[in-house]
Backbone as CSV, one residue per row, in Angstrom:
resi,resn,N_x,N_y,N_z,CA_x,CA_y,CA_z,C_x,C_y,C_z
1,MET,0.839,-1.171,0.000,0.000,0.000,0.000,0.895,1.250,0.000
2,LYS,0.502,2.263,-0.760,1.257,3.511,-0.835,0.996,4.374,0.389
3,THR,2.041,5.114,0.759,1.905,6.039,1.887,1.162,7.294,1.447
4,ALA,0.735,8.086,2.407,0.067,9.355,2.099,1.006,10.268,1.326
5,TYR,2.289,10.260,1.678,3.276,11.080,0.963,3.386,10.651,-0.498
6,GLU,3.487,9.350,-0.748,3.592,8.850,-2.123,2.352,9.214,-2.941
7,LEU,1.186,9.087,-2.336,-0.046,9.467,-3.030,-0.082,10.963,-3.326
8,ASP,0.400,11.783,-2.389,0.445,13.232,-2.594,1.393,13.593,-3.738
9,VAL,2.563,12.961,-3.775,3.536,13.213,-4.853,2.919,12.858,-6.201
10,GLU,2.308,11.701,-6.291,1.686,11.286,-7.549,0.547,12.220,-7.936
11,ASN,-0.255,12.634,-6.969,-1.372,13.536,-7.227,-0.882,14.862,-7.798
12,ARG,0.171,15.446,-7.194,0.714,16.717,-7.689,1.255,16.568,-9.109
13,ALA,1.920,15.446,-9.372,2.466,15.211,-10.709,1.348,15.043,-11.742
14,LEU,0.314,14.307,-11.390,-0.803,14.114,-12.312,-1.549,15.423,-12.577
15,ARG,-1.691,16.267,-11.553,-2.319,17.581,-11.758,-1.497,18.418,-12.729
16,ALA,-0.160,18.360,-12.612,0.698,19.098,-13.542,0.528,18.575,-14.965
17,LEU,0.436,17.255,-15.120,0.220,16.685,-16.453,-1.089,17.164,-17.063
18,VAL,-2.131,17.224,-16.268,-3.425,17.695,-16.765,-3.352,19.170,-17.129
19,GLU,-2.728,19.973,-16.273,-2.690,21.418,-16.489,-1.747,21.836,-17.617
20,TYR,-0.555,21.222,-17.678,0.483,21.673,-18.616,0.797,20.687,-19.732
21,GLY,0.328,19.444,-19.618,0.645,18.436,-20.623,1.979,17.753,-20.386
22,LYS,2.764,18.259,-19.458,4.062,17.711,-19.069,4.268,18.018,-17.589
23,ILE,5.284,17.387,-17.001,5.637,17.676,-15.616,6.940,18.463,-15.644
24,TYR,6.889,19.707,-15.199,8.053,20.592,-15.163,8.596,20.601,-13.740
25,VAL,9.915,20.382,-13.614,10.542,20.259,-12.304,11.777,21.147,-12.220
26,ASN,11.880,21.912,-11.149,13.111,22.613,-10.802,13.865,21.761,-9.800
27,TYR,15.196,21.724,-9.956,15.992,21.011,-8.961,17.152,21.864,-8.496
28,TRP,17.611,21.566,-7.306,18.771,22.206,-6.692,19.432,21.174,-5.804
29,SER,20.759,21.177,-5.772,21.466,20.296,-4.843,22.806,20.914,-4.460
30,ARG,23.300,20.506,-3.299,24.624,20.899,-2.832,25.352,19.634,-2.414
31,ASP,26.560,19.436,-2.936,27.292,18.232,-2.575,28.128,18.451,-1.323
32,CYS,28.879,17.435,-0.937,29.637,17.474,0.314,30.785,18.478,0.274
33,ASP,31.182,18.950,-0.908,32.247,19.952,-1.041,31.696,21.369,-1.117
34,GLY,30.392,21.519,-1.067,29.770,22.832,-1.125,29.425,23.296,-2.526
35,CYS,29.667,22.471,-3.528,29.305,22.830,-4.900,27.797,22.679,-5.075
36,GLU,27.202,23.671,-5.745,25.753,23.653,-5.958,25.419,23.500,-7.428
37,SER,24.247,22.983,-7.676,23.747,22.804,-9.025,22.269,23.156,-9.053
38,TYR,21.870,23.950,-10.045,20.472,24.315,-10.271,20.112,23.899,-11.681
39,GLY,18.855,23.662,-11.925,18.412,23.369,-13.273,16.956,22.951,-13.287
40,HIS,16.549,22.422,-14.420,15.179,21.942,-14.548,15.146,20.705,-15.441
41,SER,14.086,19.952,-15.304,13.819,18.795,-16.148,12.350,18.819,-16.539
42,ILE,12.054,18.164,-17.652,10.686,18.093,-18.161,10.367,16.626,-18.444
43,PHE,9.231,16.161,-17.930,8.854,14.758,-18.062,7.503,14.639,-18.764
44,ASP,7.392,13.625,-19.606,6.161,13.388,-20.355,5.189,12.472,-19.635
45,THR,5.685,11.670,-18.692,4.818,10.705,-18.015,5.081,10.705,-16.513
46,LEU,4.122,10.204,-15.781,4.273,10.043,-14.340,5.424,9.090,-14.037
47,GLU,5.546,8.016,-14.799,6.599,7.027,-14.560,7.982,7.650,-14.718
48,GLU,8.183,8.456,-15.780,9.474,9.137,-15.974,9.792,10.029,-14.779
49,TYR,8.801,10.781,-14.341,8.980,11.694,-13.211,9.356,10.936,-11.937
50,LEU,8.629,9.868,-11.631,8.891,9.108,-10.401,10.271,8.465,-10.427
51,GLU,10.687,7.940,-11.585,12.027,7.358,-11.706,13.101,8.421,-11.492
52,ALA,12.919,9.598,-12.088,13.901,10.677,-11.947,13.959,11.187,-10.518
53,MET,12.811,11.290,-9.859,12.778,11.749,-8.480,13.525,10.766,-7.578
54,GLU,13.318,9.489,-7.787,14.019,8.482,-6.991,15.526,8.535,-7.251
55,SER,15.920,8.646,-8.513,17.336,8.723,-8.863,17.984,9.966,-8.268
56,PHE,17.290,11.087,-8.332,17.803,12.337,-7.757,18.087,12.145,-6.273
57,GLY,17.151,11.562,-5.555,17.325,11.334,-4.127,18.464,10.379,-3.810
58,MET,18.628,9.358,-4.625,19.693,8.377,-4.386,21.072,8.974,-4.648
59,ASP,21.173,9.950,-5.556,22.466,10.522,-5.929,22.889,11.699,-5.065
60,LEU,22.038,12.170,-4.172,22.372,13.336,-3.354,23.525,13.043,-2.398
61,GLU,24.438,14.011,-2.285,25.520,13.949,-1.294,25.266,14.937,-0.162
62,GLY,24.276,15.775,-0.302,23.922,16.789,0.682,22.469,17.167,0.476
63,PRO,22.099,18.413,0.859,20.706,18.826,0.699,20.332,18.987,-0.775
64,GLY,19.047,18.872,-1.054,18.574,19.049,-2.418,17.076,19.234,-2.458
65,ARG,16.601,19.698,-3.593,15.176,19.945,-3.791,14.804,19.536,-5.213
66,PHE,13.663,18.897,-5.385,13.146,18.417,-6.668,11.672,18.778,-6.669
67,THR,11.322,19.933,-7.256,10.017,20.540,-7.050,9.261,20.746,-8.358
68,ILE,8.020,20.291,-8.404,7.165,20.541,-9.572,6.869,22.034,-9.651
69,THR,6.933,22.568,-10.867,6.693,23.991,-11.091,5.925,24.182,-12.388
70,SER,5.727,25.420,-12.773,5.055,25.732,-14.035,6.104,25.956,-15.127
71,PRO,5.708,25.867,-16.397,6.674,26.026,-17.480,7.282,27.433,-17.551
72,ASP,6.643,28.424,-16.950,7.181,29.788,-16.993,8.013,30.130,-15.754
73,ASN,8.349,29.129,-14.940,9.112,29.365,-13.719,10.299,28.405,-13.603
74,LEU,10.921,28.060,-14.726,11.992,27.061,-14.721,13.339,27.679,-14.363
75,ASN,14.119,26.969,-13.542,15.480,27.390,-13.208,16.365,27.333,-14.442
76,GLU,17.252,28.310,-14.578,18.295,28.242,-15.587,19.386,27.321,-15.060
77,PRO,19.953,26.456,-15.902,21.013,25.566,-15.440,22.231,26.350,-14.948
78,TRP,22.779,25.934,-13.818,23.981,26.551,-13.233,24.626,25.563,-12.292
79,SER,25.939,25.581,-12.231,26.637,24.797,-11.213,27.958,25.483,-10.901
80,GLY,28.421,25.303,-9.658,29.691,25.877,-9.256,29.724,26.116,-7.759
81,GLY,30.784,26.811,-7.338,30.948,27.151,-5.934,31.655,26.055,-5.170
82,GLN,32.133,26.430,-4.022,32.728,25.481,-3.087,32.798,26.144,-1.729
83,TRP,32.968,25.366,-0.689,33.061,25.918,0.652,34.243,26.869,0.714
84,GLY,34.055,27.995,1.377,35.138,28.955,1.569,35.265,29.982,0.471
85,ASN,34.478,29.890,-0.577,34.527,30.900,-1.655,33.240,31.654,-1.755
């Protein structure tokens, strides 16, 4: 049985598919050296989105965010930085 959190994630993704025809996601992460990465991804199906969300979480070395957004609010890709700079 799915948890309430899993059902909520799927519900938000399905609402985005209905509203926009795709699932638009902004992501951000910081690794253990303090380097950050911003960007966005676009998914055509719920399955693609769920696989990417799981992979994103498994690859994190520090904090991160993987958030559904609208097509007019996408992060521009960027990466860089380190602790002490």
